[in-house]
C-alpha positions in Angstrom: 39.3 18.3 66.3 39.7 20.4 69.5 41.1 17.4 71.3 43.6 16.8 68.5 44.6 20.5 68.5 45.1 20.5 72.3 47.2 17.3 72.1 49.4 18.8 69.4 49.9 22.0 71.4 50.8 20.1 74.6 53.1 17.8 72.6 55.2 20.7 71.4 55.1 22.4 74.8 56.5 19.2 76.3 59.2 18.6 73.7 61.8 21.3 74.7 61.7 20.5 78.4 61.8 16.7 77.6 64.9 17.2 75.4 66.6 19.2 78.1 65.9 16.7 80.9 66.7 13.7 78.7 70.1 15.3 78.0 70.8 15.6 81.7 69.5 12.1 82.5 71.5 10.5 79.7 74.7 12.4 80.8 74.4 10.9 84.3 73.4 7.4 83.1 76.2 7.2 80.6 78.7 8.6 83.2 77.8 5.7 85.5 77.3 2.8 83.1 79.1 3.8 79.9 81.8 6.3 81.0 83.9 5.9 77.9 81.0 6.9 75.7 80.3 9.8 78.0 83.9 11.0 77.9 83.9 10.9 74.1 80.6 12.7 74.0 81.8 15.5 76.4 85.0 16.0 74.3 83.0 16.2 71.1 80.4 18.5 72.7 83.1 20.8 74.1 84.9 20.9 70.7 81.7 21.8 68.9 81.1 24.5 71.5 84.6 25.9 70.8 83.7 26.0 67.1 80.5 27.8 68.0 82.5 30.3 70.1 84.8 31.0 67.2 81.8 31.5 64.9 80.2 33.8 67.5 83.5 35.8 67.8 83.6 36.4 64.0 80.0 37.6 64.0 80.5 39.7 67.1 83.5 41.5 65.5 81.5 42.0 62.3 78.6 43.6 64.2 81.1 45.6 66.3 82.7 47.0 63.1 79.3 48.0 61.7 78.3 49.6 65.0 81.5 51.7 65.2 81.0 52.8 61.6 77.3 53.5 61.8 77.3 55.7 64.9 79.8 58.1 63.3 77.5 58.9 60.4 75.1 61.9 60.6 71.9 60.2 59.7 69.8 63.3 60.0 71.8 64.9 57.1 71.3 61.6 55.1 67.5 61.6 55.4 67.3 65.2 54.5 69.3 64.5 51.4 66.8 61.8 50.2 65.0 62.9 47.1 62.5 60.1 46.4 60.7 60.4 49.8 60.3 63.4 52.1 61.2 62.4 55.7 58.8 65.0 57.1 55.9 63.0 55.8 56.7 60.2 58.3 55.9 60.0 62.0 57.1 57.9 65.0 54.5 56.2 67.2 56.3 55.3 70.5 54.7 53.0 73.1 55.8 53.2 76.7 54.0 50.7 78.8 54.4 51.1 82.6 53.4 49.2 85.7 54.4 50.6 89.1 57.5 52.3 87.7 58.4 55.5 89.6 58.0 59.0 88.1 61.8 59.4 87.9 62.2 56.5 85.6 59.4 57.6 83.3 60.5 61.2 83.2 64.1 60.3 82.3 62.8 58.4 79.3 60.7 61.3 78.1 63.7 63.6 78.6 65.9 61.1 76.6 63.4 61.3 73.6 63.8 65.1 73.6 67.6 64.7 73.6 67.6 62.9 70.3 68.5 65.0 67.2 65.0 64.3 65.6 62.0 66.7 65.5 59.9 65.9 68.5 56.8 67.2 66.7 57.1 64.0 64.6 56.6 61.9 67.7 53.3 60.5 68.9 53.8 59.1 72.4 51.6 56.5 74.1 52.1 56.3 77.9 50.2 53.1 78.7 49.3 52.4 82.3 47.4 49.7 84.1 44.1 49.9 86.1 45.9 47.7 88.6 48.2 50.6 89.3 45.5 53.3 88.9 46.4 55.6 91.9 50.1 55.6 91.2 49.8 55.9 87.5 47.2 58.7 87.5 49.5 61.0 89.6 52.5 60.3 87.4 50.5 60.6 84.1 49.2 64.0 85.2 52.7 65.3 86.0 54.1 63.9 82.8 51.3 65.4 80.8 51.9 68.9 82.2 55.6 68.7 81.7 55.8 67.1 78.2 52.4 67.3 76.4 53.4 70.4 74.4 56.8 69.0 73.5 55.5 66.3 71.1 52.9 66.1 68.3 50.6 64.1 70.6 50.8 62.5 74.0 48.2 59.7 74.4 47.7 58.4 77.9 45.8 55.1 78.2 44.7 52.9 81.2 44.4 49.2 80.5 41.4 47.8 82.2 41.9 44.9 84.6 40.6 41.4 84.0 39.6 41.7 80.4 38.6 38.3 79.0 41.2 36.3 77.1 44.1 38.2 78.5 47.3 37.5 80.5 48.2 40.6 82.6 51.4 42.0 81.3 53.0 44.2 78.7 51.4 42.4 75.7 47.8 42.9 76.8 48.6 46.5 77.9 50.0 47.6 74.5 47.4 45.6 72.6 44.8 47.8 74.3 46.8 50.9 73.8 47.5 50.0 70.2 43.8 50.1 69.3 43.4 53.5 70.9 46.5 54.7 69.0 44.9 53.5 65.8 41.9 55.7 66.4 44.2 58.7 67.0 46.1 58.0 63.8 42.8 57.8 61.9 41.8 61.2 63.4 45.1 62.7 62.4 44.6 61.2 58.9 48.1 59.9 58.7 48.6 57.0 56.3 49.5 53.8 58.1 52.5 53.3 55.8 53.9 56.6 57.1 53.9 55.7 60.7 56.9 53.9 62.3 56.2 52.2 65.6 58.7 51.7 68.4 57.7 49.4 71.2 59.9 50.4 74.1 60.3 49.4 77.7 59.5 52.4 79.8 63.2 52.8 80.8 64.4 52.8 77.2 66.7 55.7 76.3 67.4 55.7 72.6 70.8 56.8 71.1 70.5 60.5 70.1 70.6 59.4 66.4 68.2 56.5 66.8 65.1 57.9 65.1 67.1 59.5 62.3 68.9 56.2 61.6 65.6 54.3 61.9 63.9 56.7 59.5 66.7 56.3 57.0 66.5 52.5 57.1 62.7 52.7 56.7 62.8 55.1 53.8 65.5 53.3 51.9 64.2 49.7 52.4 62.5 48.1 49.4 59.8 46.7 51.6 59.7 48.8 54.8 56.4 47.5 56.0 57.6 43.9 55.8 60.5 44.5 58.3 61.0 44.8 62.0 64.0 46.9 63.1 66.2 45.6 66.0 68.7 47.9 67.7 71.5 47.0 70.0 70.3 46.6 73.5 72.6 48.1 76.2 71.9 48.1 79.9 73.7 51.3 80.8 71.2 53.6 82.5 72.2 52.5 86.0 75.2 50.3 85.2 77.5 52.0 87.7 75.0 51.4 90.5 74.3 47.7 89.7 75.9 44.6 91.3 78.8 42.9 89.5 76.7 39.7 88.8 73.9 41.7 87.2 76.4 43.7 85.2 77.9 40.6 83.7 74.5 39.2 82.9 73.4 42.4 81.3 76.6 42.7 79.2 76.3 39.0 78.2 72.9 39.7 76.8 74.2 42.7 74.8 77.0 40.7 73.2 74.8 37.7 72.5 72.5 40.2 70.6 75.6 41.6 68.8 76.3 38.1 67.4 72.7 37.8 66.2 72.7 41.2 64.5 75.4 39.8 62.2 73.2 36.8 61.4 70.0 38.7 60.5 68.5 35.6 58.8 67.9 34.1 62.3 67.2 37.3 64.2 64.0 37.7 66.2 62.8 41.0 67.7 63.9 41.4 71.3 62.9 43.8 74.0 62.7 47.4 72.6 62.4 47.4 68.8 60.6 49.1 65.9 58.3 48.2 63.0 55.7 49.7 60.6 52.3 50.6 61.8 50.9 49.0 58.7 52.2 45.5 59.7 51.1 46.0 63.3 47.5 46.8 62.2 47.6 43.9 59.7 48.3 41.3 62.5 45.9 42.9 64.9 48.5 44.3 67.3 50.4 42.4 69.9 48.9 39.2 71.2 47.3 39.7 74.6 47.5 36.3 76.2 51.3 35.6 76.1 54.4 36.7 78.1 57.0 37.1 75.2 55.2 39.6 73.1 58.4 41.3 72.0 59.5 38.3 69.9 56.0 36.9 69.2 55.2 40.0 67.1 57.8 38.9 64.6 56.3 35.5 64.2 52.8 37.1 63.9 54.1 39.1 60.9 56.0 36.1 59.5 52.8 34.1 59.3 50.7 37.0 58.2 52.9 37.5 55.1 53.6 33.8 54.5 57.3 34.1 55.3 57.9 37.5 53.5 59.0 39.2 56.7 62.4 39.7 58.2 64.3 41.6 61.0 66.6 44.3 59.9 69.5 44.9 62.3 70.1 48.5 63.6 73.7 49.0 64.5 72.9 51.7 66.9 71.9 51.3 70.6 69.1 51.9 73.0 69.9 51.7 76.7 67.8 50.3 79.5 68.2 49.5 83.2 70.0 46.6 84.7 68.3 44.8 87.5 69.0 46.9 90.5 67.0 47.1 93.8 69.6 48.4 96.3 69.6 45.0 98.0 72.0 42.3 96.7 69.9 39.3 97.4 66.7 40.9 96.1 68.6 41.9 92.9 69.8 38.2 92.5 66.2 37.0 92.9 64.9 39.6 90.4 67.7 38.8 87.9 66.7 35.2 88.0 63.0 36.1 87.4 64.0 38.3 84.5 66.0 35.5 82.8 63.2 33.0 83.5 60.7 35.4 81.8 63.0 35.8 78.8 63.4 32.0 78.6 59.6 31.7 78.5 60.1 32.5 74.8 60.2 28.7 74.5 56.4 29.0 74.1 57.0 30.1 70.5 57.9 26.5 69.6 54.4 25.2 70.0 53.1 28.4 68.3 55.2 27.8 65.2 54.3 24.1 65.1 50.6 25.1 65.2 50.8 27.7 62.5 53.2 26.2 60.0 50.6 23.7 58.7 48.2 26.6 58.1 50.6 28.4 55.8 51.4 26.0 52.9 52.7 29.0 50.8 55.5 29.7 53.2 58.8 28.2 51.9 59.8 25.1 53.9 63.4 26.5 54.3 62.0 29.5 56.2 59.9 27.2 58.4 62.7 24.8 59.1 65.3 27.6 59.8 63.2 29.4 62.4 61.9 26.3 64.0 65.3 24.6 64.3 67.0 27.8 65.5 64.5 28.3 68.2 64.5 24.7 69.4 68.3 24.3 69.3 68.7 27.7 70.9 66.5 26.9 73.8 68.1 23.5 74.2 71.6 25.0 74.2 70.6 27.7 76.6 69.4 25.2 79.1 72.0 22.4 78.7 75.4 23.8 77.5 76.5 25.7 80.6 75.8 22.7 82.9 77.3 20.2 80.5 80.5 22.3 80.2 81.0 23.4 83.7 79.6 20.5 85.8 78.8 17.3 83.9 81.9 17.4 81.8 83.9 16.0 84.8 81.3 13.6 85.9 82.3 10.5 83.8 85.9 10.9 85.0 84.8 11.1 88.6 82.5 8.1 88.4 84.6 5.8 86.2 86.1 2.7 87.7 89.9 2.3 88.0 90.1 0.2 84.9 88.4 3.0 82.8 90.5 5.7 84.5 93.7 3.8 83.4 92.7 4.0 79.7 94.5 6.5 77.4 91.3 8.5 76.6 90.5 8.9 80.3 94.0 9.9 81.1 94.1 12.5 78.3 90.5 13.8 78.6 91.3 16.4 81.3 94.1 17.8 79.2 92.0 17.9 76.1 89.1 19.6 77.9 91.4 22.1 79.5 92.9 23.1 76.1 89.4 23.4 74.6 88.2 25.6 77.5 91.3 27.7 77.4 90.7 28.5 73.7 87.0 29.2 74.5 88.2 31.9 76.9 89.0 34.1 73.8 85.3 34.9 73.5 85.2 35.9 77.2 88.2 38.1 77.0 86.8 39.8 73.9 83.5 40.5 75.6 85.4 41.9 78.6 87.3 44.3 76.5 84.3 45.5 74.4 82.0 45.8 77.4 84.6 48.0 79.2 85.0 50.1 76.1 81.2 50.6 75.9 80.8 51.6 79.5 79.3 55.1 79.9 81.4 57.8 81.5 82.3 57.1 85.1 80.4 59.3 87.5 82.6 61.5 89.7 81.2 59.7 92.8 82.7 56.4 91.6 86.4 55.5 92.2 88.5 55.1 89.1 89.3 51.6 90.2 85.8 50.7 89.2 86.8 50.6 85.6 89.4 47.8 85.8 87.1 46.0 88.2 84.3 45.9 85.6 86.8 44.1 83.3 87.8 41.6 86.0 84.1 40.9 86.8 83.9 38.7 83.7 85.6 35.9 85.7 82.1 35.6 87.1 80.7 34.6 83.7 80.8 30.8 84.3 78.8 31.3 87.5 76.2 33.6 85.8 76.0 31.2 82.8 74.8 28.5 85.1 72.7 30.3 87.7 71.3 33.0 85.4 71.3 31.0 82.2 70.9 27.3 82.4 68.9 27.0 85.5 66.2 29.6 84.7 66.0 28.3 81.2 65.5 24.8 82.4 63.0 26.1 85.0 60.9 27.8 82.2 61.0 24.8 80.0 59.9 22.5 82.8 57.0 24.8 83.8 55.8 24.8 80.2 56.2 21.0 80.0 54.1 20.5 83.2 51.5 23.1 82.2 48.5 24.1 84.3 49.3 25.9 87.5 53.1 25.7 86.7 52.8 28.1 83.7 54.6 31.4 84.1 52.8 34.6 84.6 54.1 38.0 83.6 56.5 39.6 86.1 57.7 43.2 85.8 61.4 43.9 86.5 61.7 46.4 89.3 63.3 49.7 88.2 65.2 52.2 90.3 
């Protein structure tokens, strides 16, 4: 049985990478030996991509409209007006895992929590360090404790031991360990689990000043609050004015991709910083400690624990994090690639879903199929679409013989592709306008010309789509396909 289970796991680990490489190989083979077929395929593929862009624009505008409306509401007033539940009976447990981040980054996050319009005495903070960073973390934790301990209800400082059995070093194993210690604290405080709302934040996460009031309102008014994760808008604005143009475009692209998913909550996974109930977290045994993509895996853990009766509720209010920024352009490019590669490692969820679906016969087939297909198709598109559109789309026209090039379809193909790509630019222009509108106030040290330049930077999008989209996604899928020593380990994005 163990051999069969291993075979099934390896089969589904191989499938995503195999599909991606098969797509690339067939694109080249057809371009050489069946160029007419390849030309038709590229035209159809680009047309379908245009339809997808239009669909994404509609969802993006829907999410944007909700965002503009929700941030104007005073959510603290609304939760105080609730009569069925008393908001003061509920507490926020906030995890802040750290590894080698400097004091300045951590201190600014603590300060941002105090800047919210919510009572900090309802906050229980967990600053989770690593034994691997003991000397650095101990000094920072001592300073943070002196500065902030009395500001919140509780400040729990944990140190995750190194080399515990069955663990992969990283955020997941760190907050798994911290989570069990936090549970003991919650038990000592005698707070009901259903009255604790958990936020798993990156250590550089600065929530919107209304985030916790808005989150509490959503939690108190949801019919099944413990069967829901809550996903905010992810902005990367903390250091946006100091980052490089390429990393800014990558960061803003991530934000607007999430915008489109917020409007399609039926396919939404948790991503990066998010919130959920402590009850659900305890029920699933906390975050898994042997994976890289713990932020999205926790949703699947809950989905299986409750046989499909679990969903992600979009929060149309932002949290802000750092872009990749090191002070050195080439190091920033290297780190940006690694960050995207790590995010693309979420492809490991496909084998996880295939394994657990058969153990949950009560889960509706439609839910199983929806999440499995969305994940598999999403990973395939992430890896293949940018290269097929920008590079391989011209390959059959370049390799075709003179007789093929003389045909009507070959003659008209460049014009057709050009028109499709021109219409697809609508999405790019929209993102450029919205991202410029969302930019935080320009520091006085930055020239005003920086504002129009941030708009024009979006012409770099095709470049970032390939080098920080398709290639790292293909890299991650290939590593998972090969397995063994090629598997990805956890890498922490450097923060300045």
